N, C-alpha and C positions, 0 to 999 in steps of 0.2 A: 648670429651664423642663421642656417636653417639647423633645421632639428633634423634633417636627413643625413647634413655633413656633422653634423654631435653624431649623431648614432655611430655612423663611418670610422671617424675620428676613434671612437669611446669604445668600437670592436662587438658590437653590438646589431643585430636586425635590426631594421626601422620600425617595421610592425611591434615589436617588444620597447623601441620608445615611443611610439607613437602611442603603444596601451597604460603605459607609465605614465605621459602628458595628463590621456582619458582620468587617469585615477588618480591622480594628485601624488603622484609617488616618482619624479621628474628629481635626481640629483637634486638639476641645477634650479634656476628659476626659468620659468620658459613663458609667451605669450601667444596669444594667436593675435592673429592680422584681420582683416573684415575681407579680405580676398582669400581667407581659409591657410595662411600658410604660417608653422609656425617655427617662432625664432624663438631660439636658448641666447641664453645672456651666459658667460661661461665667467666660471670665479675671476677670482684674478689673478690672470699668467706670470705675473712676479712673486707670487704666493712657493712655498716648498711644496712639494709632494711628504709625507708620508708614510709609509708601507710599516702600519701594524701586526704584527706575532703574537701568541698567545696559546700557551696551555696550562691547563686546570694546574700538574703539579710537577715537580722539580725532576722526577722520575719520567717523564717526556722531554727529556731536555735534547736527544737526537730530535725529536717530531719537531720544535721547535725550529731548528738548526734547519729543517727540511725545507720547513717553511714558511722559512727568510728568504733562503733563496731563490725556490718556486715564486714568492715577490718580485726578488729582486730582475727575475730574466721576465715578469710580465709588464714590469716597467719598463726594459729596456727595450723589451715588443714595441710598446707603446710609445716608445721614442723621450722615455724620461728620462736627463742625466742628472739634475737634481734634487737629488731624492737622500729620503733620512729613513734608517732601519731603525724601529721601533720593538723589542724585544719583551717580553714578562710573562712573569708565571703566575698566575691565580686567578683565584676560580672564577669561574663567568657569571654567577649569582654575586660576587662581591662590587657595589656601587662603589668601592671608593679605592680601583686602582691607580694608582698612583700613577705611573709613566703614561694609561690612556687619558689620567686629568689633564696630565700634561699640554699634552697632543692636542687635547679640545680644545684647553686654554688657547695654544699658543696664535695669534693673530697674523704671525707669517705663515700659515699653515694653509694653503687652499684645494689641495683631495688628500683624502686620507684612502689608502686601499690595506681594504683585509683581503684575504682568501673564503672566507667564510661570514657572513652577517654576523652568527655569533660568536665572534671571534673579537666583536668589537661592541656586542651589548647580546647579553643571552633573552633579555625581557625587553619591551620597548624599543624595538630598532628602529622604530616607524616615527617613534615622534622626536629619538635622537637625532635623526636624517631630517628631517623637515627643520627641524632648528640650525643645525646647521648650513642648510639652504639657506634660511635666513640674513646666514649670516655672512653669505657669497663663498662657501666653503662645500664639498664636494666628499659622497664615502660612492670610493667605487669598489664594489665586490666581484672578488677573479672566477670562483668559482659558486657563478649566480643559482645554475643548474643541482647545487647540491644544497639547497633548501628546503628543508620537512620540515613543516609541520607535526612533528613526530612527539605527542602528548608523552606518550608511555616514556620517550628518550628526558623528555621536560622532566616529567617527574621525577625520576633517579634523579636527575643532578640537583632535584630540589634535595630527596631522599639525602640524599648523597652530605650535603651540604650540614643538613640534620641531626643525619648521624654524626659525622664529622666533632658539632659542637660536643654530642650528649659521651660521648663514646672513644671520641679519638678519630684521628685520621685515619689511621694503620686498620681500621673495621669497619669502616665508614660505607663502602663502598662496597663491599660484602652483607654487608647488613640492609643496606635501602637495593638491595638484587634480592635478596632472600622478602622483604617485605612485600615488594613488587608480586616473586611469585608465591606468594600467601594470597597476594590481594587477587591473583588469578591474570594477571598483567604482562607478566614475564613468560 
């Protein structure tokens, strides 16, 4: 299908899709013909769509439910009828999240829908997305505009994880924030 049709179907502007193609970040395989037309090869339409939601801690369960509801609404808007919701409570820095691994390994899954890119992977998202695209799978990010390269936020997550291991989970976030304030970042 043409890139313009694919962009319309995904709910993104053509110019955005064209920029993704030029940067090599298009979540699906695509090629350019000699005429200049860009053709997109959609993933297996027979595959399932998975809505993946994640929060970092158990006290965010209500946020997790709202995240799942927003993803379900998005899937219905896109015309999805065969989708599965997967919700997980785990740190974004944990690379061994059980449910995420199950979703990524499942050969029946063709699209993974997340609200924000950091819900799927805190670091190395682009590598994961490229690996999934080579397997004929795509990642759809609902709130692309929310992506911010906020070094302080990432540093806080790393410090929180380290403090959690050293001091226990209860005081980890406060200790990490104090450390950032001491460094003049907070």
